[in-house]
N, C-alpha and C positions, 0 to 999 in steps of 0.2 A: 461531541466527542473530542477529547482533549488534543491538544496538538502532537503528542508523543506516541498519539495511537495512528498507526497507519491502518486506518480502516478501508483498505483497498482490495480485499480477497474477492475471488469470483465464486458466485454461487451456483452458475449454470452447471448441471450434472449432465447434460447430454446436449451436443450441439445439433440444433434443430435443423441447420442447413443441410447437415450431413444426412439425416435421417429422413427428411421429407422425401416419400416417394409417389410418384403419380398413380394415380387409381387404375389398377388393371381391370381388364375384362376376364372375370373368373370363369373358367370352362368348368363342365362337369367331371368326379373321381373314379367244405366251401359249403359249410352249412350255417345257415343263419337263423337264429330263434329269437322272434320276436313276442315280447310280454307287454300286454296291455292291462293298463291298471288305472284305476280312478284315484284321486288324491287322497283316499283312505288306504290304497294298497290293495283293493278288492279286484279281481278280474273284470275286465270288459269284454264281455261276450259278444260275438257276431260282428266285430268292428271290421271294417274293410281295410285290409292292408296291402299296401303297394312297394315295391322298390324301384329305384331308378339307378341303374348303373350311369356314372358321370361320363364314361367314355362315349355313350351313345345317347344318352339322355331319353331313352325309350322306357317307358314304364312297364313294369312286370307285375304279375300277380292278381290281383284283386282277390286276394284270399281272406277267408274269415277267421277271426280268431275263436278258438275253440271253448270249451266249457271252463277252461282254466286261463284264458284270455290269451292263448299263444298262437301264433301263426309260425309255421316252419317253412323256409326256402332252402331247396337242397340243390346240389349240383350247379352252384353259382361259379361263373369264371373270376379269373383273378381280377382285382379291381376295387374301386370305391362305390359305395352305393347309398343313396339317400333313402330314407325310409319314411312313408306316409300313412297314415292311418285316419279314418273318419269313423264315426259312430253318431247316430242320431242322438240330439240333445248336449252333444259334446263339441267343443271347439276342436279343429284339426289337431293332431299330435303328429311331430316329425322328429326325426333325428339325423345329425348330418356329423360326419359321415362314417360308415362302417367299412374298415379296409379288410379286404378278403385275400388272402395270399396262400398259395402253395396247400390247398386242402384243409384250410384252418376252419374251426368252429369258432362262432361268436354269439352272444346273447345280448340283446338291446331291451331296455324296458322304455316304454313310451308312457307317458302320464298325461291322462285325459283331464281336462278341466271342463266343467259346464260352460256351454257357449253355443255360438251359431255353428252348425255343421257346415254350412258353405261358405264360412269365411274364407277368402283367398289369401295365400301365401305368397311371400316375394317371388318365388320361382314359379308361380301361376299368373301374377299380376306384373307387368313391366313398370307400372306406376309406383308400385311398393318398392320394387328394386330401384327405382330412380329416386325415390323419397331418401332410402337408405344411403344411396350415393350422394345425395345433396348433403345429408346430415354429416356424413364423413368429411365431405369437403368444407363444410363449415366449421367443423371441429378442428381441422388442420388450420385453418384461418385463426381459429381462437388460440391455438398452440402458438404460431407465429407472433401473435399479439401478447405472448406470455400471460394467458389467461387460462391455465389448467382446469380450474374448477369448471368453467363453461365448457371447455373441450370434453371433459369427461362426462357432463351430462349429455351432450350430444352423440358422442361415440357410443354410450350405453343405449340410447335411443336407437341409433343405427343397428346395433347388435340384436335387439329386441325383434327387430323386422328380419334380419339376416344375420343370425349367430354364426355364420361359417365364413362372414366376409374376413378374409385373413388380414387385409391392409387395416381394418377397423380394430381388429384385436392387436395388431401390431402397435397401432398408434395409442389404444389404450393403455397398453403397457408404458408406452413412453410417458404418457400423461400420468399415470401413477408414479412413475420415476420422477417426474418434475415436483409432485406433491409428496415426494419421500416416502411412500405407501410401498415398501419394499417387498413385503410378502404378497401382495396383490400384483405387484409388477412381474415377480418371479412366476407365480402361477399363471398369468396371463401371457407371459412369454413362452411358457411350457407349451400352453395349449395353442399358440401360435406355431410353434415349430412342429406339433403334431399334426395341425391342420396343413400346413405347408407341405410336410412330407407326404400327405395323401394326395394333395393337388398337384404337386410338382412331378408326380408320377405319371400324370394323365398327359395325352397329347395336347399339344397348346393349340388354342382354337384359331383358325384360319383368319378370322376377322379381329385378332387381337392387335390393337394399334397402340397400346399403352407401353411406355418404356420400360417400366417396373414388372419384372417376372417375378414368379414364385421364387426361383433361384434366388434372386436378388435379396427378396424380403427374407427368406431363409437363412442366408448368409448373414445379413445384418442382425437377425433375431439370435443367432447362435454367438454373433460376436459380443452382442449388448449382454445376453445371459453370462457369457465368461466374464464380462467387466462388471457385472452387477455387485458382486461382493465388495469390489474396489470403490464402487460409486458411493454405496453404503458407508465405507470407511470414510470417505472424502467429506460426504455429507455430515459425519460425526465431527470429522475436523473442522468444518466450516462453522458447526454449531458452538465447539469449543472456541473457535477463534473470536466469533462474536460475543462471547461471554468473556473474552479477555484472558482465557486460559491458554496462554500461547505454548508453554512447553508440551502440555497434553496434546494440543492441536498439532504441534510439529511431529510428534510422535503417530498420530494417526495419518497423517500425510505421507510419512516415510513408510508406513506400513503400506498405504494404497499405492506406493511408486513401485513397490515390490513386482506387481503385475501390470502396472500402466507406466512402464519405464519411458515411453517417448511422448507423454502429455505434458506439453509445454505450461498450461494453465494449472497442472497440479505443481508443477515445480514453483510457478508464480505464487501459488497460494503459501507454499512451504516456505519460500522465501520470505512472506509477509509475516508469516508465525515466528520464524527465527529472528527477524530484524526487530519486532515488537518485543521479543525475549531477550533481547540484548547480545543475540549472537550474530555479531555483524559479519565477521568472515566467513561462517556457515550460509548466512541470508546472500552474500555475495556470490558464494559458489552456486547456489540454487537458481538465482535470477539468471546468472551467465549461462546456465544450463537450458534455462527456459528460451533466452534470446539465440542461442545455438540452434534450437530446434525449430523457433518462428523469429528469424530475424527482422521481419517486417513489422511486428507488433509495437508499437509506440509506447503501450502502456508498460511493457517491460523494460524499456530504456527509461522511462520516467521512473519507475520503481526503482530501478539501479541508482539514479541520480539522488532519489530521496534516502536510500541505505547509506550512500557515502555521505551525505550531509548530517543523516543521525549519527553515524559512527564518528564523523568529526566533532561534533556538537558534544557526544559522550566522552570523548577525550579531553575536550576544552573543559567540560565540566569537572572532571577527576583532576585536571591540572588547575584549575580554579580551587578547588578544594585544597590542594597542597600549597598553591601561593597565599590563601587566608591563613593556613596553618603557620606558614613561614613569617607572614606579617604579624601574627599575633605573638610569635616569638621575638620577633624584632621590637615590637612594642614593650617588651619585658627585658629589653637590651641583651637578649640570649641571641646574638648575632651569629656565633657559632652553630648553635641549634637550627636557626633560619636558613643558613645556606644550604645544607643537604635537602632540605624541602624544596627551594627554589631550584635548585639543579636538577631534581627529580621531575619538576613539573616543566622545566625547560625542553627536557627529551621528548615530552609527549606532545609538543605543539609544533606546527610547521614553523619555518624560518620566519615567514611575513607574520606571525604573531608572537614572536619571541620578544619585541622589545620592552613590553610592560614586566616580564619576568626579569630580564637582563639588567633593567635599570634599579630592581630591588637587589640583586646579587651585587651590582657594582656599590651600592650604598653600604650593604653589609660588609664587604671588603674594605670600604673605607673605614667604618666603624671599627674593623679589625685591624688598622693600620698596614692593610695589604696595598701598598701603593700601586704598583705594577698592575696587579690584578683587577683592581678598583679602576684605575685609568683607561686600561684596555676594554673593560666592559662597558663604561660609560660611552666610550667611542663607538662601541659596537651598536649599543642602543640606539644612539643619535643616528648612525647610518641607516639603521634599519626603518627609523621613524623620524625623519629630519623635521618634519612639521611640527612634533610636539614640543613646544617652547619649555616646558618644565623640565624636561630631559636635560636640556642645555643649561638651565638655571641650576640643576642638581650637580653638572659638571662644574659650573663656576663656584659654586659654594664648597665642593672638594677643594678646588684650585685655591680658595680662599684659606679653607683650613690648613691647607699644605704651605701656606704664604707664598704661593706662587701668583702674586698679585697682578702682575701684566696679563698672564694666561686668564685671569679670572675676568678682567676688565675688558680682554678683548672678546670675550663671550657677551658680558653685559652690553657692550657697544655694538654688538650684531643685532641688527634690527629683527632677524629670524628669531632670537632668543627672547625678545621683549614681548611677544605674544601680542595683545591687544593695546598694550601700553606705549606711549612714545619713547624712544630710546634714552632720551635726555632724562625723563622723569624716573625711568628705573636706574640710571645712573645717579640722579640726585638723591633719590630715596637710598640707595646703597650709601652714599656718602653721608648721611644724614646717621644712618645705623652706625658706620663706624666711627664717626665724631662722637655718637653717644656712649661709643664702647671705648672711648679715649685713643682710637687707631687713628691718630692724624694722619698718617702717611698715606694710608689707604684712602681715607676721607678725602685728602687732598687730590689724589689721582683720579677718584670718582667724580668730583666736581670739575674738574678740568676736563674730562670725557664729556661731561653732560654740556658744559659750554661750548666744546667741540662740534657736539652733535646738534646744539641750537644755541647759537649765539645770542638770541633774545631772551634765553632762561634767566631772568633778571635774580631770581632768589639763588640761583647757582652762584652768580658773581657775590652775592651779599655773605652766604654761608663760606665761600672760599676766602673771600677778603677777611671775614672774621677769625677764621682757622688761622689766617697766615699773621693777622694782627697779635692773636693769642700766642703764637709761637715766637713772636719777636726776632724772627730770623730773616725775614723777607719783606720789610716794610716798604719797600717800593712797589713790590708786587702787589702787597695788600692794598696800598693807596690806590693803584690802578684799578682793582677789582671793586673798592669801595666807590670810587668815582664813576666807574661805569655803572653800577647799580644806582647812584643818585641819578644818572641820564634816564635810566629806564624803569626803575623800580616804582611801585605804585603803594606798597604797605607802609602807611603813615608811621607806624612804631619802629619799622626797620629803616624808615628814612631818618627820622630824628636821631636813632642810634647811629645810623652810618655818619650823619653829619658830627656827632660828637667824636666818634672813632677817628675820623678824617683829622680834627683838630689835633688830637693826640699823635697821630702818626706824624703830621708835619712838625710838630714839636721834637719829636723822638728823632727825626731825620736832619735836624739842624746841627 
């Protein structure tokens, strides 16, 4: 992943720590027509049909299905009923649960499959009920370990044993959400809600020691059902974010926030999308909202720091582009055109990063003969970055151009302006350059400063002596410089030349 991509979004759709509920002890839930049919839809005649009110758990009936495969139960009290039917040659068929209220009539179809008539069902064999419970607990552990496919497999096995386990249905829905199987999640949540509606109307079992009640499961189910559309939208946003379609991801997150206005992780994801889309101000607003909702989350503070750094880098990149444009214009000597580029770039960067731009502004003013602006800007650049020797050298060169030699030499004589070179060497080279340009006055000053900085600089004595000798106005001083060179100099050619010049000087001074 490239460094400009903040691949920091959160994919978790449902916080399992909020959803994990302890396994409750499920208690048992006005005419009822029961149709018995085989897999082909033919009537199953003479099947033994029973019903069990969940309130009492006492079986009623033992009715036989008629020639049409129908068994009819009348005058039933309000409540929820389990239905069980057996027929030789078929596995038991059952239905959970038929809710009866206020004189209602309901028809239920039981499907018979070939099998063992005496097969025990979970409500008949405690071992089966325990197996279903164990599968459920294992599935919850798989969810905690972020293994939704394994959890789904175990939850389905638990529901094959006990299809009316509300908690298993609930967690199967959560598993579907984790797997982004939205239609299955919604259907399972609806089924859970219907089942909870039946079970929660029954008296609570006296031995119920589990903290999770049907009301709690039902409330959480309704809450998630209400959030499901937003979760789906968030998932779409996450996918777009992973595909680096930042503006489209931003639209999805904004849409999701219409119904999940207090979800800090959603604001976090939105901030990531906005930042990667280079909408830094909006990204800062979003992450600030996430921090406001959950100030203890370190990841939010970390993201804010990264966005601030990205924003600064983005601005610096734009400023660098303007600086480059200005430099290109300056190379063509279009200093008047370069100045606005530099000044625009200067406004975009913080004060501690302005020196590199200020030095270019100063040079442009110098070329345009704007003395005061150039001098002030040179000094400001040096003040911001006193450790950069080249800035001081640029000011010294400006002074030289303006014939302010003392000011220039003061800078050259400053060790901080010499960079990695000895001060006397900097001054010596300046003297040589000025001498070659026939600027004897400045060359003499430079050599004198070099000797002052290092009294053992033999070549400075030689060059100064030769300069004075050629000027014919300071033979005594020239003699002193040449004599000193002969004392400490080592260049054979210069020594021979110095001896010859010294003879001439002595003759001239007679």
